[in-house]
N, C-alpha and C positions, 0 to 999 in steps of 0.2 A: 374880902372873900368870905363866903358863908361858912359857918361851922358845920362839920359833918353831922353833929347831933341835931341841928336845927332843920335839916333837910328831911322831909317825910319820905320814907322809903317804902315803896310798894314791893312786897316780896316776889311778885311775879314779873317785875320789870328788870331789864338789864341796864346798868348805869355806865357812866364813863369809866375809864380805866381805874383800877384799884389805887388807893393812896400810896401803897408801897409794893414793891415786887413780892410776889408770893401770896398776896392777899387774895382770897377767893371772892369771886363775884356771886351775888345771889343768883340762884338758878330757878328756872320756872318749874313748878311742880305740876306736871301734866296729869298725874293721877288724881289730884284733887279737883281738877277742872272737868274731867270726863271719867266717870266711874266705869265706863266700858273698857278703858285701857287696861292692858294686862302687863304684869311685871315680867320681863324676860328672865331676870335672875330667879324669881320664884318658879317660873315655868321650868327652868333648868334643874332647880333643886327638887321640884316635884317629880321630875323625870328620873330621879334615882329609883323611884318605883316606876318601871317602864310603862309608858303610855299615859301616866297621870298628868304630865305637863301638857300634852296635846289635849287631853280632856278638859283641863283647866281653861285653855284658850277657846275651846269650843269644837275642836276636831275630834268628835267622839268616835267615829268609825276608825280613823287612823290610830287613836289611842288604844282601842280594843284590839286592833290588829297587832300593834306593837306588844301588847300584853300576851297575846296568843303566840306570837313568834318567840318571844323570850321564854315563856313557859315551855313551849315545845322543845326548844334547844336544851333547856335545863333538864327536862325529862329524858331526852336522848342521851345527854351526858351522864345522867345518873344510872343508866343501864350498865355501865362498866366500860372497860377498855376495848376499843376496836380501832380499825384503821382510820375512822373518821374523827376520832376524839380530838386530835390537835387542831384540825380544821374547824370543828364545831366550837372549840374553846376560843380560838381567835375570832371567829365570826361573832360569837356571843359578846366578847369584849368590844369589838368594833361596833356592833349594832347597838349595844347599850350606850356607848359614848355618842354615836350618831343620834340616838333618840334624845339625849340631853341637848345636844347642839341644835337639833332640828326644832325642839320646843322653844328654845330661846330665840332662834331665828324667826320662827312663825309669829311669836309674840311681838318681836320688833317690827316685822312687816305689818302686822295687824294694827299696831299702834300708829305707824306712819300713815297708813291709809286712813284711819279714823281721824288723825290730827291734821291731815292735809299736808304733811311734810313729805318732800320727795315726790315720787310717782303717786298718782292717784289710784293706781291699780297694783295688785299683787304681781309678783314675778310670774312669768309664763309657767303654766302648769299648776299654779297655786290659786286657790279661791278663798274668799272669806268664809268662815264657818256660817252655816245657815242657822236660823232660829227655830227650824222645825226639827222634829224627831227623826229617828232613823228606823225604817221598817226592819232592816236586818238586826239592828241592835235590840229593838223591842222583841223580835222573835227569839233571839238568842236568850234574852233575859227570861222570857216565859218558859222556854225549854229547860234552862238551867234551874230556874226556880221550881218547876214542876218535878224535876228529878230529885232535887234536894228535899222537897216536901214529901215525895213518895218514900224517900229513904228515912227521914226523921219521923214522919207520921205513921207510915204503914210498914216500916221495916224492910223495904225493898233493898236487896243487896246491890252494891255498886261495883262488884268485881268485873262486870261486863264492860265498864268504861275503859278499863285498862286495855282491853282487846280492840275496842271500837273507836277510841278517841281520834285516830288519824282520819276517820271519815269526816270529822268536823273540818279538818284542813282541806280535804277534797271538796267539800261543799262550799267552803269559803272561797277557794280558788275558782270554782265554777261560777260563783256569784260575781266575783271581781272580773272574770273574763266576759261575762254577759254584760255587766255594767260598762266595761271598756268598749265592747262592740256597739252597744246602744249609743254611747257618747260619740263615737266616730261615724256612725251611720249618717249619711247625708239626709237632710230633711226635705 
């Protein structure tokens, strides 16, 4: 019988059963083979900052929506006690945890599709992130950057944002409804 040290071991291959119970088999390191693969654990950890895990994977629009939802709920909770406070607090906790689980799940599906493991398609309702930019994301960045520039460079007051920020939610909701209508419209 050959000596274990004499056998050349390929770190990417799976060998016969381990020499004794409890010994670990070498595992295949998918992340070194294809740099496009994403770490589900890193996506979940990055989602401690809401939306950052989705942005890491490539789902920019969903990441920015998650950031906006969490920020909106936190700002509503900071207004003080009202009858919605317990509901908003529970929703915030649930949505934050959902955000973390969703990022890890999307990273796993993304990796499986790229590696050819399991289904060759994402689950229904999910799509691989595109390599192109987002029109809405670019427009939002321009508007936010313009407002910040006007404040820092020209001293424009920002107190109007406190009164008008819900308009951003209305516009985002209208955009999402229009996108949903366009996607469902028969061609």
